[in-house]
C-alpha positions in Angstrom: 95.8 89.8 79.1 96.5 92.6 76.9 93.9 95.1 78.4 94.8 98.4 79.9 93.1 99.0 83.2 93.3 102.4 85.3 92.7 102.5 88.9 91.6 105.8 89.6 90.7 107.6 92.7 92.1 110.6 95.2 94.9 110.5 97.6 94.0 108.1 100.5 91.7 105.8 98.2 93.5 103.1 98.6 95.1 102.9 94.9 98.4 102.2 95.9 97.4 99.8 98.7 95.7 98.0 96.0 98.4 97.7 93.6 101.3 96.9 96.1 99.3 94.1 97.5 98.2 92.9 93.4 102.0 92.9 92.9 102.9 90.8 95.9 105.3 93.6 97.5 102.6 93.5 100.3 100.7 91.3 101.9 96.5 91.2 102.4 94.9 91.0 105.6 92.1 89.7 104.3 90.8 87.8 100.8 92.9 86.2 98.4 94.8 87.4 95.7 95.2 85.2 92.4 97.7 86.2 89.9 97.4 83.1 86.5 95.7 81.5 89.0 98.3 81.2 92.5 97.4 82.3 95.5 100.2 84.8 96.3 99.7 84.5 100.3 100.2 80.5 100.0 104.0 81.1 98.4 107.3 81.1 100.6 108.8 84.6 100.7 111.4 82.9 97.8 108.8 81.9 96.0 107.0 84.8 96.2 110.4 86.8 95.1 110.5 84.5 92.4 106.6 85.2 91.2 107.8 89.1 91.1 110.9 88.8 89.4 109.0 86.4 86.8 105.4 87.6 86.5 105.8 91.3 87.6 107.4 94.6 86.0 106.6 97.5 88.3 106.7 101.1 87.9 106.8 103.2 90.9 106.4 107.4 90.9 109.6 107.9 92.5 111.6 105.6 90.1 113.9 103.9 92.4 116.8 104.0 90.1 120.3 103.3 91.7 121.7 107.0 91.0 125.4 105.4 91.1 124.8 103.0 88.3 124.3 103.4 84.5 121.0 103.0 83.2 122.5 99.7 81.7 123.1 98.2 84.7 120.0 99.7 86.3 118.0 98.1 83.5 119.9 94.9 83.6 119.6 94.1 87.6 116.4 92.2 87.3 118.1 89.9 84.9 121.1 89.6 87.2 118.4 88.6 90.0 116.9 86.1 87.5 120.3 84.7 86.9 120.3 84.9 83.2 124.1 85.0 81.4 126.4 87.8 81.0 126.2 87.2 77.1 122.7 87.4 76.8 121.7 90.5 78.9 123.2 93.2 76.7 121.2 92.2 73.6 118.3 92.3 76.0 118.7 95.3 77.5 119.6 97.1 74.2 115.8 95.5 72.7 113.8 96.8 76.1 115.5 100.3 76.2 114.9 100.7 72.6 111.0 99.7 72.9 111.1 101.9 76.3 113.1 105.2 74.2 116.3 105.3 76.4 118.7 103.3 74.3 120.5 106.7 73.8 121.2 107.0 77.7 122.4 103.5 78.4 126.0 104.2 79.4 124.6 107.4 81.5 124.7 107.5 85.3 120.7 107.4 86.1 121.5 110.1 88.8 122.0 112.3 85.4 118.9 111.8 83.9 115.6 113.7 82.9 112.7 112.7 85.0 110.9 111.7 81.9 114.1 109.9 81.0 114.4 108.4 84.4 110.8 106.9 83.9 111.7 105.3 80.8 114.8 103.6 82.3 112.2 102.2 85.5 109.8 101.1 82.2 112.3 99.4 81.0 113.8 97.5 83.9 110.2 96.5 84.4 109.7 95.0 81.1 113.5 93.5 80.9 112.4 89.9 82.1 109.4 90.2 80.0 106.7 89.8 82.6 102.7 89.6 81.6 101.7 91.7 84.0 102.9 95.4 84.3 102.2 97.7 87.6 102.7 101.3 87.4 102.1 103.1 90.1 101.5 106.9 89.5 104.2 107.0 86.6 103.3 110.9 85.5 102.9 112.0 89.0 106.6 114.0 88.8 106.5 114.3 84.7 105.6 117.4 82.8 102.5 117.0 80.1 104.8 116.2 77.4 106.3 113.7 78.9 103.5 112.0 80.5 101.7 111.7 77.2 104.6 110.3 76.1 104.2 107.5 78.7 100.8 106.7 78.8 101.3 105.9 75.2 104.5 103.3 75.6 101.8 101.4 78.3 99.6 102.0 75.7 101.3 100.3 72.8 102.5 97.7 75.5 99.1 96.7 75.9 97.9 96.6 72.3 101.6 93.7 72.5 99.2 91.6 74.9 101.2 92.9 78.5 98.3 93.2 81.0 98.8 96.9 82.2 97.6 97.7 85.6 97.7 102.0 86.6 97.4 103.4 89.5 96.2 107.3 89.2 94.8 110.4 90.5 94.5 111.8 87.3 91.5 111.6 85.0 92.8 112.3 81.8 95.8 109.6 82.2 93.4 106.9 83.2 91.0 107.4 80.2 93.8 106.2 78.1 93.2 103.1 79.1 90.4 100.4 77.9 88.8 100.1 81.8 88.4 102.3 84.5 87.6 101.1 88.3 87.1 104.0 90.6 88.0 104.0 94.0 87.0 106.1 96.9 88.2 105.3 101.1 89.3 101.9 99.7 86.0 100.7 98.2 85.4 100.2 94.3 82.5 103.0 93.4 82.3 101.9 89.8 83.9 99.6 87.0 83.4 101.2 83.4 85.0 100.3 79.8 86.2 103.9 78.6 
């Protein structure tokens, strides 16, 4: 809890596969994945979907925002799926948008945002259900240096607030922002060190 972990390695090392399996987006072909003592392979499809909605936030390199929706509607989507009443959604969305630094763009279409703004909206969406774990798959891969630094600082502050943050990156500088770095090569752990 509260750890900021980087998984570092070159393209093809298995970083994203590991992250997707840990987040319950893909299934493991062997072994066991336990999150909070729950074996993900024993969950039904509905239970796994509920687990992902409540326990995980996931930030994709490609954002996966709905371009025809406003930033507000993109961020609110997990709340809608979770059945949060409409009267409560506005306050929750505004709060996480403020934390992610995107509150000034809530009424903008996501298709009109810059790369850094899209990633902030994606992070706000990942945080909207207040999950204990945030998985981030190359969140700075499409960003310039200034936006990358801002996103890494945001991830670090979330870990300080008690979120577990698991970052996948090929960038050693981004990885050094974390408390711990696990390095992968060809699907194997080659080092596990505190920073």
